[in-house]
C-alpha positions as CSV (number, residue, x, y, z in Angstrom):
1,M,0.0,0.0,0.0
2,Q,1.1,3.5,-0.7
3,R,1.8,6.0,2.1
4,I,0.3,9.4,1.4
5,T,1.0,12.5,3.4
6,I,-1.7,15.1,3.8
7,Q,-1.3,18.8,4.7
8,S,-3.9,21.1,6.2
9,P,-3.7,24.9,6.5
10,A,-6.0,24.5,9.5
11,I,-3.1,23.4,11.7
12,A,0.3,25.0,12.3
13,A,3.1,23.9,10.0
14,P,5.5,21.4,11.5
15,R,8.6,22.9,13.0
16,F,10.5,19.6,12.6
17,R,10.7,16.9,9.9
18,Y,7.6,14.8,10.2
19,S,4.3,14.3,8.5
20,P,1.3,15.7,10.4
21,C,-1.0,13.3,8.7
22,V,-0.3,10.0,6.9
23,R,-2.8,7.8,5.1
24,I,-2.1,4.1,4.3
25,G,-5.1,2.3,2.9
26,D,-8.1,3.0,5.1
27,T,-6.1,4.2,8.1
28,V,-5.4,7.9,8.6
29,Q,-2.9,8.6,11.4
30,L,-2.4,12.1,12.8
31,S,0.8,13.0,14.6
32,G,0.5,14.3,18.1
33,M,-1.0,17.8,18.0
34,I,-0.2,20.5,20.6
35,A,-2.2,23.7,20.9
36,L,-0.4,25.8,18.3
37,D,-2.2,28.7,16.7
38,A,-2.3,28.0,13.0
39,A,-1.6,31.6,12.0
40,S,1.1,32.6,14.5
41,G,2.6,29.1,15.4
42,E,2.5,30.2,19.1
43,L,1.3,27.9,21.9
44,V,-2.3,28.8,23.1
45,A,-2.3,30.1,26.6
46,G,-4.7,29.1,29.4
47,G,-3.5,25.7,30.6
48,P,-4.6,22.1,29.9
49,G,-8.3,22.8,29.3
50,A,-7.7,25.6,26.9
51,E,-5.0,23.6,25.1
52,A,-7.2,20.5,24.7
53,A,-10.0,22.7,23.4
54,A,-7.7,24.4,20.9
55,I,-6.4,21.0,19.7
56,L,-9.9,19.6,19.2
57,R,-10.9,22.8,17.3
58,S,-7.9,22.5,15.1
59,L,-8.7,18.9,14.5
60,Q,-12.3,19.6,13.5
61,R,-11.1,22.4,11.1
62,A,-8.6,20.0,9.5
63,L,-10.9,17.0,9.1
64,P,-12.1,17.9,5.6
65,D,-8.5,18.3,4.4
66,Y,-7.7,14.9,5.8
67,G,-10.8,13.3,4.3
68,V,-12.1,11.8,7.5
69,S,-14.8,12.5,10.0
70,L,-15.2,12.2,13.8
71,D,-17.4,9.2,13.2
72,E,-14.3,7.4,11.8
73,L,-12.1,8.3,14.8
74,L,-10.9,5.0,16.2
75,I,-8.7,6.1,19.1
76,A,-7.2,9.3,20.6
77,R,-4.1,9.2,22.8
78,I,-3.8,12.1,25.2
79,Y,-0.5,13.0,26.8
80,T,-0.4,15.5,29.5
81,T,2.1,17.0,32.0
82,R,-0.9,17.9,34.3
83,L,-2.8,14.7,35.2
84,D,-3.9,16.7,38.3
85,L,-5.9,18.9,36.0
86,F,-7.3,16.2,33.8
87,G,-10.8,17.3,34.6
88,E,-10.2,20.4,32.4
89,I,-9.0,18.2,29.5
90,N,-12.0,16.0,29.9
91,A,-14.4,18.9,29.9
92,A,-12.9,20.0,26.5
93,W,-13.3,16.4,25.3
94,E,-16.9,16.2,26.4
95,A,-17.8,19.5,24.6
96,V,-17.0,17.6,21.4
97,F,-18.1,14.1,22.3
98,M,-21.4,15.1,23.9
99,P,-24.0,12.6,25.3
100,G,-25.6,10.7,22.4
101,V,-22.3,10.8,20.4
102,I,-20.3,7.5,20.5
103,P,-16.8,8.6,21.5
104,P,-13.7,6.9,20.2
105,A,-11.5,4.7,22.3
106,R,-9.1,6.9,24.4
107,T,-5.8,6.5,26.2
108,S,-4.5,9.1,28.7
109,V,-0.9,9.2,29.8
110,G,1.0,11.4,32.2
111,V,4.3,12.6,31.0
112,S,7.1,14.8,32.3
113,A,7.4,17.1,29.4
114,L,5.9,17.9,25.9
115,P,7.3,19.8,22.9
116,L,7.4,23.6,23.2
117,G,6.3,23.6,26.8
118,A,2.8,22.3,26.0
119,S,0.8,20.7,28.8
120,V,-1.4,18.6,26.4
121,E,-0.6,16.6,23.2
122,I,-3.2,14.4,21.4
123,E,-2.7,12.0,18.6
124,F,-5.6,10.6,16.5
125,T,-6.1,7.4,14.5
126,F,-9.0,7.2,12.0
127,V,-10.2,4.1,10.1
128,Q,-12.5,4.5,7.1
129,A,-15.0,1.9,6.4
130,V,-14.6,0.1,3.1
131,Q,-17.4,1.1,0.8
132,P,-19.1,-2.0,-0.9
C-alpha cells in the first residue's frame, strides 16, 4: 500500500521533519497535536483545558482536508504533563463528544514534558469503512 502525506492549513506547519497526517489504505494517522495557533505558530495560553479545546478545534477544522470525520475516529491518545488537571482536558473532550455521540477509544498518559512547553498533546487514528 502507498503512504500518502496530507497537509492542512488549519493546523500550524510542522517545526521539525515529520508528517502531520499520513494515510495508508483505510487508516489515517495524525501525529500528536499540541495547541499551536495555525496563524502565529504560538502555543495557546490558558492551561490544559484551553490547550485541549484548541487541539480539538484545530482537528475539526482539518478533518475535511484529511478526508475523515469524527465518526471514523478509532482512538485518541492524550499525553499531559498535568494529570492533576485532567478534569479540564476531559471537559474540552466532552464538549466535542457530547452525550448521544459515541466517543472513540481513548488512552491518557501522564508525561514529564511535551514539545514547546505544552501541557497537552493528542494523537488521533482514523479508520475509514470500506465502501461496498
